[in-house]
C-alpha positions in Angstrom: 70.5 -78.4 33.9 67.3 -76.4 33.4 67.3 -75.6 37.2 70.9 -74.4 37.0 70.1 -72.2 34.0 67.2 -70.6 35.7 69.3 -70.0 38.8 72.0 -68.4 36.6 69.3 -66.3 35.0 68.1 -64.9 38.3 71.6 -64.5 39.9 73.4 -63.1 36.9 71.1 -61.9 34.1 68.3 -60.3 36.2 70.7 -58.0 38.1 72.1 -56.9 34.8 68.7 -56.3 33.3 67.8 -53.7 36.0 70.4 -51.0 35.0 69.9 -51.9 31.3 66.1 -51.5 31.7 66.6 -48.2 33.5 68.9 -47.0 30.7 66.4 -48.1 28.1 63.5 -46.2 29.9 65.6 -43.1 30.2 66.7 -43.3 26.6 63.2 -43.8 25.3 61.2 -41.3 27.5 63.8 -38.9 28.9 65.9 -38.9 25.7 69.0 -39.7 27.7 72.1 -38.3 25.8 74.7 -41.1 26.1 77.6 -39.1 24.5 78.6 -37.3 27.7 78.1 -40.6 29.6 80.4 -42.3 27.1 83.0 -39.6 27.7 82.6 -40.1 31.4 83.1 -43.8 31.1 86.0 -43.7 28.6 88.1 -41.0 30.4 87.1 -41.6 34.1 85.3 -44.8 35.0 87.1 -47.2 32.7 90.7 -46.2 33.6 89.8 -46.3 37.3 88.3 -49.8 36.9 91.3 -51.1 34.9 93.8 -49.6 37.4 91.9 -50.9 40.5 91.4 -54.3 39.0 95.0 -54.8 37.7 96.6 -53.5 40.9 94.8 -56.1 42.9 94.6 -58.9 40.3 95.9 -62.4 40.9 97.0 -63.0 37.3 100.2 -64.8 36.3 102.4 -64.3 33.3 100.9 -67.5 31.9 97.4 -66.0 32.2 98.5 -62.9 30.3 100.2 -65.0 27.6 97.3 -67.4 27.1 94.8 -64.5 27.0 96.9 -62.7 24.3 97.3 -65.8 22.2 93.6 -66.8 22.6 92.5 -63.2 21.6 94.6 -63.3 18.4 93.7 -66.9 17.4 90.0 -66.4 18.0 90.1 -63.1 16.0 91.9 -64.8 13.1 89.5 -67.7 13.0 86.4 -65.5 13.0 87.9 -63.2 10.4 88.6 -66.3 8.2 85.1 -67.6 8.6 83.4 -64.2 7.9 85.7 -63.7 4.8 85.0 -67.1 3.4 81.2 -66.7 3.9 81.3 -63.3 2.1 82.5 -64.9 -1.1 79.4 -67.0 -2.0 77.2 -64.1 -1.0 78.9 -61.8 -3.5 78.5 -58.9 -1.2 80.2 -55.5 -1.8 83.3 -54.4 0.1 81.4 -52.2 2.7 79.0 -55.0 3.6 81.9 -57.5 3.8 83.6 -55.1 6.3 80.3 -55.0 8.3 80.2 -58.8 8.4 83.8 -59.0 9.6 83.1 -56.4 12.4 80.0 -58.2 13.5 81.7 -61.6 13.6 85.0 -60.5 15.2 84.3 -58.0 18.0 82.3 -58.5 21.1 80.9 -56.2 23.8 83.4 -57.4 26.4 83.8 -54.0 28.1 80.3 -52.5 28.6 78.5 -55.8 29.0 81.2 -58.5 29.5 82.9 -57.1 32.6 79.7 -56.7 34.7 78.5 -60.1 33.5 81.8 -61.8 34.5 81.8 -60.1 37.9 78.3 -61.5 38.6 79.0 -64.9 37.2 82.6 -65.6 38.3 83.2 -63.1 41.1 86.2 -60.8 41.7 88.7 -63.5 40.5 86.9 -63.7 37.2 86.9 -60.0 36.8 90.7 -59.9 37.3 91.2 -62.4 34.5 88.7 -60.5 32.3 90.5 -57.2 32.8 93.6 -58.5 30.9 91.4 -59.6 28.0 89.6 -56.2 27.9 92.9 -54.3 27.7 94.1 -56.5 24.9 90.7 -56.0 23.1 91.0 -52.2 23.4 94.3 -52.4 21.5 93.0 -54.9 18.9 89.8 -52.9 18.2 91.7 -49.6 17.7 94.3 -51.2 15.4 93.0 -54.4 13.6 89.4 -53.2 14.0 90.1 -50.0 12.2 91.9 -52.0 9.5 88.9 -54.3 9.0 86.5 -51.3 8.8 88.5 -49.2 6.4 91.5 -50.9 4.7 91.9 -48.1 2.2 92.0 -45.5 4.9 94.2 -47.5 7.3 97.3 -45.9 8.6 99.7 -47.4 11.1 100.4 -44.0 12.5 96.7 -43.2 13.1 96.2 -46.7 14.6 98.9 -46.2 17.1 97.7 -42.7 17.9 94.1 -44.0 18.5 95.4 -46.7 20.9 97.4 -44.2 22.9 94.5 -41.8 23.1 92.7 -44.3 25.4 93.2 -43.4 29.1 92.6 -47.1 30.0 95.9 -48.0 28.3 97.8 -45.6 30.5 96.0 -47.0 33.6 97.0 -50.5 32.6 100.6 -49.4 32.0 100.7 -47.6 35.4 99.4 -50.8 37.1 102.0 -53.0 35.4 104.8 -50.6 36.4 103.7 -50.4 40.0 103.3 -54.1 40.2 106.7 -54.7 38.5 108.4 -52.6 41.2 106.2 -54.1 44.0 104.7 -50.7 44.7 101.2 -49.7 45.6 99.0 -46.6 45.5 98.7 -44.6 48.7 95.8 -45.9 50.7 93.7 -42.8 50.3 94.2 -42.8 46.5 93.5 -46.5 46.3 90.2 -46.0 48.1 89.2 -43.2 45.8 90.1 -45.2 42.7 88.2 -48.2 44.0 85.1 -46.0 44.7 85.1 -44.7 41.2 85.7 -48.2 39.8 82.6 -49.5 41.7 80.4 -47.0 39.7 81.6 -48.5 36.4 79.2 -51.5 36.0 75.8 -49.8 36.7 76.7 -46.8 34.5 77.9 -48.7 31.5 74.9 -51.1 31.7 72.5 -48.1 31.7 74.3 -46.7 28.7 73.9 -50.0 26.9 70.2 -49.9 27.6 69.9 -46.4 26.2 71.9 -47.4 23.1 69.7 -50.4 22.5 66.5 -48.3 22.2 68.3 -45.8 20.0 69.2 -48.3 17.3 67.2 -47.7 14.1 65.6 -50.8 12.8 65.4 -49.9 9.1 64.3 -52.5 6.5 67.1 -53.9 4.3 67.0 -55.1 0.7 67.4 -58.9 0.2 71.2 -58.9 -0.2 71.6 -56.9 3.0 69.2 -59.2 4.8 71.6 -62.1 4.0 74.5 -60.3 5.5 72.5 -59.5 8.6 71.4 -63.1 9.2 74.9 -64.4 8.4 76.4 -62.0 10.9 73.8 -63.0 13.5 74.6 -66.7 13.0 78.3 -66.3 13.2 78.1 -64.2 16.4 75.5 -66.3 18.2 76.1 -69.8 17.0 79.6 -70.1 15.4 81.6 -68.0 17.8 81.0 -70.3 20.8 82.3 -73.3 18.8 85.3 -71.3 17.6 86.1 -70.2 21.2 86.0 -73.8 22.4 88.3 -74.9 19.6 90.8 -72.1 20.5 90.6 -73.0 24.2 91.2 -76.6 23.4 94.2 -75.9 21.1 95.8 -73.7 23.8 94.9 -76.2 26.7 93.4 -73.4 28.8 91.6 -74.7 31.8 89.9 -73.5 35.0 88.4 -70.1 35.6 90.4 -68.5 32.8 88.8 -70.9 30.4 85.3 -70.0 31.6 86.0 -66.2 31.5 87.6 -66.2 28.0 84.8 -68.4 26.6 82.0 -66.1 27.9 83.7 -63.0 26.8 84.2 -64.5 23.3 80.5 -65.3 23.1 79.2 -61.8 24.0 77.0 -59.8 21.5 78.4 -57.5 18.9 80.6 -54.7 20.3 79.2 -51.2 20.4 82.6 -50.1 19.1 81.9 -52.1 15.9 79.0 -49.7 15.2 81.2 -46.7 15.8 83.8 -48.0 13.4 81.1 -48.9 10.8 79.6 -45.4 11.1 83.0 -43.7 10.8 84.2 -45.7 7.8 80.9 -46.3 6.1 81.0 -50.1 6.6 77.2 -50.6 6.4 76.4 -49.1 9.8 72.7 -49.9 9.6 73.5 -53.6 9.4 76.0 -53.5 12.2 73.6 -51.4 14.4 70.8 -53.9 13.9 73.2 -56.8 14.8 74.2 -55.0 18.0 70.5 -54.6 18.9 69.4 -58.2 18.3 72.5 -60.1 19.4 72.3 -58.1 22.7 68.6 -59.0 23.2 69.1 -62.6 22.3 72.2 -62.9 24.5 70.0 -62.5 27.7 68.6 -65.9 26.8 71.6 -67.6 25.4 74.3 -66.6 27.8 72.9 -68.3 30.9 73.1 -71.6 29.0 76.7 -70.9 27.9 77.7 -70.0 31.5 76.2 -73.2 32.8 77.9 -75.3 30.1 81.4 -73.8 30.6 81.1 -73.9 34.4 
């Protein structure tokens, strides 16, 4: 097993570390501004990647159904665990929201998709693209609710979902596939070319974001929340994912892809929501940093186990 893990480390994790390291170096010494890159990714690279992948994806209605149900069941179970753990800790509402965000949402887009592509190939990426689209909707609705219940508005949640270009790209792909149509060859090649740029760019952004995280010291109560969130995301979430997969009887490559995506480190979007709604952003940011760093060691083992 150790040999397989080392092989996975060199074939999957090392290639990812190269653009991440480049982004970290640029972020530290060249003061790389990730905001315009995030805009480029959100409005240009991500929609192209989703459109290109879904247009060529070999996914069945059963895959879509199982992915949707798994996403919701996994979310509910992690929310229940985070909520139940917050009671004995006697933590305030804003730190409880931080714990829920850290426990529930993973970096399945910026980190998960490139990882799945390297670990499971094009077929794995096709399965993962469905999960990612569902997660985009969940984060911008339920995620907003978790971060700020008092400020939650159904209207604003719907508006935030439909402000994402990737949603329209997914809808376009589904409509074209539903009518058995395809993009003109020239357009398809152009979209595919843009989609190929997605992985290296988002991994470089992730590296720059990691070095920009402020590691401030917490008081004792906040330290408990931080370590609880770390434990749930790194240790509890794999067990929860396995339970969900077992309940739904999901097998094969879909099982492997969903498991790995559910075990990813804390989502960068969780930090954005925490900052926007004052849900202890310092705790969430620190969890993003450390779960991402530790994941480079843990994920090879998880990939080997699920394979």
